[in-house]
C-alpha positions in Angstrom: 138.7 166.3 128.6 141.7 165.0 127.0 141.0 161.6 124.9 144.1 159.5 123.5 144.5 159.2 119.8 145.0 155.5 119.9 141.6 154.8 121.7 139.2 152.7 120.2 136.9 154.9 117.9 133.8 153.3 119.2 132.8 154.1 122.9 130.0 154.7 125.3 128.7 158.1 125.6 130.4 160.0 128.5 127.6 160.0 131.0 127.0 156.2 130.6 130.6 155.1 130.9 131.2 157.3 134.0 128.2 155.8 135.5 129.2 152.3 134.7 132.7 152.9 136.1 131.0 154.3 139.2 129.0 151.3 139.7 131.9 149.0 139.3 133.9 151.0 141.8 130.9 151.1 144.1 130.9 147.6 144.5 134.0 147.7 146.7 132.4 150.6 148.8 129.2 148.6 148.9 130.9 145.2 150.0 132.5 147.0 153.0 129.6 149.4 154.2 127.0 147.1 153.8 128.5 144.7 156.2 129.3 147.4 159.1 125.8 147.0 160.7 125.7 143.2 160.6 129.3 142.8 162.5 127.6 142.8 165.8 125.3 140.0 164.8 128.4 138.2 163.0 130.4 138.5 166.2 127.4 137.2 168.4 127.0 134.1 166.4 130.7 133.4 165.6 133.1 134.6 167.8 131.1 135.7 171.0 134.2 135.7 172.9 136.3 137.8 170.8 133.9 140.2 169.3 136.6 142.4 168.2 137.9 139.6 165.8 134.8 140.1 163.7 136.7 143.2 162.3 138.7 140.6 160.0 135.5 140.3 157.6 136.4 143.9 156.8 140.2 143.9 156.7 140.2 140.2 154.8 138.2 141.6 152.1 140.6 144.5 151.9 143.5 142.2 151.9 142.1 139.9 149.2 141.6 142.9 146.8 145.0 144.5 147.5 146.7 140.7 146.8 144.3 140.4 143.6 145.5 143.8 142.1 149.0 142.4 141.5 147.4 139.8 138.9 144.4 142.0 137.5 146.5 144.5 135.8 149.1 142.3 133.7 146.1 139.9 132.8 144.2 143.1 131.6 147.1 144.0 129.5 147.5 140.4 128.0 143.7 139.8 127.6 142.0 143.1 127.6 140.0 145.1 130.4 136.3 143.4 129.6 137.9 139.9 130.4 139.4 140.7 133.6 136.4 142.5 134.9 133.8 139.7 134.1 136.3 137.1 135.3 136.9 138.8 138.6 133.1 139.7 139.0 132.7 135.8 138.8 135.4 135.2 141.3 133.5 137.9 143.5 130.3 136.3 143.4 131.7 132.9 144.3 133.5 134.3 147.4 130.1 135.9 148.4 128.0 132.7 147.9 130.8 130.7 150.0 130.3 133.1 152.8 126.8 132.4 153.2 127.5 128.7 154.1 130.6 129.2 156.2 130.0 127.9 159.5 132.9 129.8 161.2 134.3 133.1 161.4 137.6 131.7 159.8 135.4 130.4 157.0 133.8 133.7 156.5 137.0 135.6 156.4 138.5 133.0 153.9 135.4 133.7 151.8 135.9 137.4 152.0 139.6 136.9 151.0 138.4 135.1 147.8 135.7 137.9 147.6 138.3 140.5 147.4 140.4 138.8 145.1 137.7 138.7 142.8 136.9 142.5 143.3 140.3 143.6 142.5 139.7 142.4 138.8 136.9 145.1 138.2 138.9 147.8 140.2 142.2 147.5 138.5 140.6 147.1 135.1 138.3 149.9 135.3 141.2 152.4 136.1 143.3 151.1 133.0 140.0 151.3 130.8 139.9 155.2 131.9 143.3 155.5 131.3 143.0 153.9 127.8 140.5 157.1 127.1 142.0 159.7 129.1 144.9 161.2 130.3 145.9 163.9 132.8 143.6 166.2 134.3 141.0 164.8 132.1 141.5 161.6 133.6 141.5 163.1 137.1 138.1 164.8 136.5 136.3 161.2 135.3 138.2 159.4 138.2 136.5 162.2 140.7 132.9 161.2 139.3 133.9 157.5 139.8 135.4 158.5 143.5 132.2 160.4 144.0 130.1 157.4 143.7 132.6 155.4 145.8 131.9 157.9 148.6 128.2 158.4 148.3 127.4 154.6 148.3 128.1 154.7 152.1 125.0 157.0 152.4 122.6 154.2 151.7 125.0 151.1 151.9 124.6 150.9 155.8 120.9 151.1 155.6 120.7 148.5 152.9 122.9 146.1 154.8 120.7 146.7 158.1 117.4 146.3 156.1 118.7 142.7 154.5 120.2 141.3 157.7 116.8 142.6 159.7 114.7 140.4 157.0 117.2 137.7 156.1 120.1 137.4 158.8 123.8 138.7 158.3 124.2 135.8 155.6 121.5 137.4 153.4 124.0 140.6 152.9 126.3 138.3 150.8 123.5 137.4 148.5 123.2 141.2 147.7 126.7 141.4 146.7 126.0 138.6 144.1 122.8 140.5 142.9 124.8 144.0 142.7 127.9 142.5 140.9 125.7 140.6 138.5 123.9 143.4 137.5 127.0 145.6 136.7 128.5 142.8 135.1 125.5 142.3 132.7 125.8 146.1 132.0 129.3 145.9 131.0 129.0 142.8 128.9 126.1 144.2 126.9 127.3 147.9 126.6 130.8 148.6 126.9 133.3 147.9 124.0 137.0 146.7 124.9 139.3 149.6 124.9 142.6 147.6 124.5 143.0 146.9 120.7 144.9 143.6 120.3 147.9 145.2 118.8 148.5 147.0 122.1 148.3 144.0 124.4 151.3 142.8 126.3 152.7 139.1 126.8 152.4 137.5 130.2 155.9 136.3 129.9 157.9 137.2 132.9 160.5 139.5 131.1 158.2 141.9 129.6 156.0 142.1 132.9 159.5 142.8 134.8 160.3 145.5 132.4 157.0 147.4 132.9 157.1 146.8 136.7 160.6 148.4 136.5 159.3 151.2 134.5 156.6 151.9 137.1 158.9 151.8 140.3 161.7 153.8 138.4 160.0 156.9 138.4 160.3 159.0 141.4 157.0 161.0 140.7 155.1 157.7 140.5 156.3 156.5 143.5 155.7 159.7 145.7 152.3 159.6 144.2 151.5 156.2 145.3 152.8 156.5 148.8 150.6 159.6 149.1 147.5 157.4 148.0 148.4 154.7 150.5 148.3 157.5 153.2 144.9 158.8 152.1 143.5 155.0 151.8 145.1 154.4 155.2 143.2 157.3 156.7 139.7 156.1 155.2 140.2 152.2 156.2 141.2 153.4 159.6 137.9 155.5 160.0 135.7 152.8 158.5 137.2 150.1 160.8 136.7 152.2 163.8 133.5 154.4 163.2 131.1 151.9 164.1 132.6 151.0 167.6 132.9 154.8 168.2 129.3 155.3 167.6 128.2 152.6 169.9 130.5 153.0 172.8 131.7 156.5 173.0 128.3 158.0 172.2 125.8 155.3 172.6 124.4 155.7 169.0 124.6 152.1 167.9 121.0 152.4 166.6 121.7 155.6 164.7 124.6 154.5 163.1 123.4 153.7 159.6 121.7 157.0 159.4 124.4 159.1 160.6 127.0 157.1 158.3 124.4 157.7 155.6 124.6 161.3 156.1 128.0 161.6 156.6 129.0 160.0 153.4 126.1 162.1 151.4 127.6 165.4 152.6 131.4 164.3 152.1 130.4 162.8 148.6 130.0 165.9 147.2 133.8 166.6 147.5 134.3 164.4 144.5 131.9 166.5 142.7 133.6 169.7 143.6 137.1 168.0 142.7 136.0 167.2 139.2 134.4 170.7 138.6 137.7 172.5 140.0 140.4 170.1 138.8 141.0 171.3 135.0 141.1 174.9 136.3 143.0 174.9 139.5 145.1 171.6 139.0 145.6 168.3 140.7 148.2 169.4 143.1 146.6 172.7 144.3 143.6 170.6 145.5 145.5 167.8 147.0 147.8 169.9 149.1 145.1 171.9 150.4 142.7 168.9 151.3 145.5 167.4 153.3 146.4 170.2 155.2 142.9 171.3 156.0 142.4 167.7 157.3 145.3 167.8 159.3 144.4 171.2 160.8 141.0 169.7 161.6 142.5 166.7 163.5 144.4 168.7 165.6 141.8 170.8 166.4 139.8 167.9 167.7 142.6 166.4 169.7 142.8 170.0 171.4 139.1 170.4 172.0 138.4 167.0 173.0 139.0 167.8 176.7 138.7 171.2 176.9 135.3 171.8 175.0 132.0 170.9 176.6 131.1 167.3 176.4 127.7 167.8 174.4 130.1 169.1 171.9 131.9 166.2 171.2 129.6 164.3 169.0 129.2 167.1 166.7 133.0 167.6 166.5 133.6 163.9 165.5 131.0 164.2 163.0 132.6 166.9 161.2 135.8 165.1 161.5 134.3 161.9 160.0 133.1 164.3 157.1 136.5 165.6 156.5 137.9 161.8 156.3 135.5 160.8 153.6 135.8 164.0 151.9 139.8 163.7 151.6 139.3 160.7 149.5 137.1 162.7 147.2 139.4 165.5 146.8 142.7 163.5 146.6 142.5 159.8 145.0 141.5 160.7 141.8 143.9 163.2 141.5 146.8 160.9 142.8 145.6 158.1 140.3 146.0 160.6 137.3 149.3 161.8 138.5 150.8 158.1 139.0 149.4 156.9 135.6 149.9 160.0 133.3 153.5 158.7 132.1 152.2 155.1 132.0 149.7 154.7 129.7 151.2 152.2 127.4 151.6 149.7 130.6 148.2 151.0 132.0 147.1 147.4 133.4 150.6 146.5 134.9 150.7 150.2 136.3 147.2 150.1 137.7 148.0 146.9 139.5 151.1 148.2 141.1 149.7 151.4 142.1 146.4 149.8 143.6 148.3 146.8 145.2 151.1 149.0 146.9 148.4 151.5 147.8 145.9 149.2 149.3 148.2 146.8 151.1 150.3 149.5 152.4 147.3 151.0 153.8 145.9 147.8 155.4 149.6 147.5 157.2 149.2 151.1 158.6 145.4 151.5 159.4 144.9 147.9 161.0 147.1 148.9 164.1 145.1 152.3 164.4 141.9 150.6 164.5 143.0 147.9 167.2 144.1 150.9 169.4 140.2 152.0 170.0 139.9 152.7 173.6 136.5 154.0 173.9 137.3 157.2 172.6 138.2 158.5 169.0 141.3 159.9 170.2 143.7 157.0 168.9 142.2 157.1 165.5 142.3 161.0 165.2 145.8 160.8 166.6 146.9 158.3 164.4 145.2 159.8 161.0 146.8 163.3 162.1 150.3 161.5 162.0 149.5 160.0 158.5 148.1 163.3 157.1 151.5 164.9 158.3 153.3 162.4 156.3 151.0 162.9 153.5 151.3 166.8 153.3 155.2 166.0 153.2 154.7 163.9 150.2 152.5 165.9 148.2 154.6 168.8 148.5 157.5 167.0 146.5 155.2 165.9 143.9 154.8 167.6 140.2 152.0 167.6 138.0 
């Protein structure tokens, strides 16, 4: 792996550093996926007349996280990575605690937005911290190991969420978020040194921040990488928003959903490990382009066979497609982050903010209409994803490493 010469001399051993960054990233996946089994109970209690509205609990969190990324990066460039991570974790825990006492769906959604704002701190500052220490394919490898955890957490998060909801109700799930974040924050505070030396910190004055932002958006390769990342996040978010209703309504497997969801995540999580093993040999673009093309081809096959093939084969076909959607994230997001951040190490915090904010907020704009198009079958989801993948393939074709 490629280490930067101006990185701090004292650092965690690589396995522990990757594990810590992975746990911080897992906070986001856990915050989304552990809620999914609890959504029907939340809908029955808070919005019985409009059960689909409970999906705002997911999109509200992602919206807050996307907005928070605009501030987390510049703050981490000015104050250091650790301060922003720990402060964001405190805000995240406050949002989770408020959700446990909110009496209305609107209150829970507002608390989830606050929780998402806090989650942006560890998310953005962790990526900047990785960029402080690694660059290029070395960064892509580290980010792939982190993404592996992001995709493996869904293997157990729905089951954990279902178990907690059964024992303590859906509000108990939010207390598990507080515990998880507190443990990762304690680990960070006790073990991880600051990676941004005081001499490299940047002022929060508007002028320097605007100059850094202009530098980020002025680079065509960075813009294209961010747009491609937005497409991949859109595929992931649209799938997560739609998958529980598909299991329940299309296939009548609501009770089995946590088990199937976990199995799919477990299988697809190996894609990040594969990317980490191959990226330094084959390159980021080689893997990125082929992952997008493969899932586009699979989506077109699903659309073609849905009405032509036997009805008994529909569930295995969708299962395979779901694996492809999650595996796509593992094979692409780490590479796209590394491509976007490669020329921006000197403004890593601000760059990470802009990359994360644009990709996340753009993905919500693209994914939400696809999720709302659910008609009792997976076809609107698969068709929407196919269109996104076609755009993503076009964007990837113009990238350079």
